[in-house]
N, C-alpha and C positions, 0 to 999 in steps of 0.2 A: 361840198364844203359843209360839214355838219356843224360848224361854228354859227352859220345864218341862223339854221332852226334852233340852235342853244340861245342865240340872242333873241329870236322871235319870242320864245318862251319866257325869257328873262323879263323882256318889255312887257309882255302881256300879264305877267304875275305882278311887275312893278306898276303899271297903270293901274290894275284893280285894286291893289293897295292904296294906292294915292289917292282914290275915289274922286277922281276929277281935278287934282291940284297938279300943279307943276312939279315934275321930278327935278330936283337939282343935282343930285349924286347917287350912284350904284356902285356899291363896293362888292366885288365878286372875288370869292376865294377859289383858286384854281391850283389843284395838285399837279406837280411835275409829271406824274404818271399817268395822267388823264388821257394824253394825247390830243388835247385841245391847244391849239396854237394861239397864244395871246395876242399877237398881231393881226391873226384872222378875226378874233374876237372884235378888237378894236374898229377893223374896216367895215364889218358887219353892223356894229354898233352905229358907227357913222352914216352908213346908208340909210339904216331905219331912222336914225333920229332927224335926218334931212327931211323924212315924210311925216313925222310926228310932231306936231306943235307942242304937246306937253313935256316933250324931251329937248326942247330947242336950246336950253341952256345947261342942259345935264352933262356931267362929266361921268366917265366910267374909269373906276380904278380897279386893277387887278392885282391881287395880292398872291404871289406864287408860294405854295407850299412846297417845300423839298420832301423829296421821296426817301423813307426810311424802311429798312426791312429787319426782319429777325430770322437768323439761320436757323433752318429746321434741324441741323445737325448738331451744331455747338452752342445755339442759343445767344449768339453775340449779336449785337445791332449793328448796321451799317447804313451808310448814305446808299441810296439807290438813284441813279441817272436813268436807267432803263428797266423796264420790268424783266429782263434778261440776265441782269447782274447776279454775279455769284458772291458769296462769302470768301474771305481770304482762306478758308480751310477748303473750300470748292463745293460747299453745300448750298443747295437751293435757299433764297430769301423769301420769307413770307412778307408780304407788303403790310406794314403797319401804320404808314403815313404817306400822303402824296396821291392819293385818289379824290381827294376834294373836289366838289365842283357846287358851289353854293353861294346865293346871295347873302352876304354877309351884312350888308347895311343898304337902308333906302331912305335917303334923305328928300323930303318933299317941302314945297313952299307952304307958308302959313296961309291960312284963308282970311 
C-alpha cells in the first residue's frame, strides 16, 4: 500500500513545518489520475495519528481534482476518469489536470 508511505512523508513534512506545535488540519489535493485511494490515505493517516501526539486532534481533508485531457488529434478538452480514456474522435488524450498530489494547507496551533 503506497498510501502509507505517502502519508508518512506528508506527516514528516507537516511536523517539520509545524516546528513542535500541534497540527490541527491538513488539506491534501489529490488528482483522480494519481492512482492514490483517498480511503487508503485516510486509513493510513488514522494509524499514524494514533501514534503521533502532535497529530492527536488533526483532521485530514482530501480535495479530489478531476482528470482532464486534451486530444492530441483534434485539440478538444475532455474529462478523464482513467489514464486510458480516449477523445470522442478516438484520439489519445494528453493529461492536463488530475495528476496533482500535494499538501495544500497545513494549520497548526498557536503557541
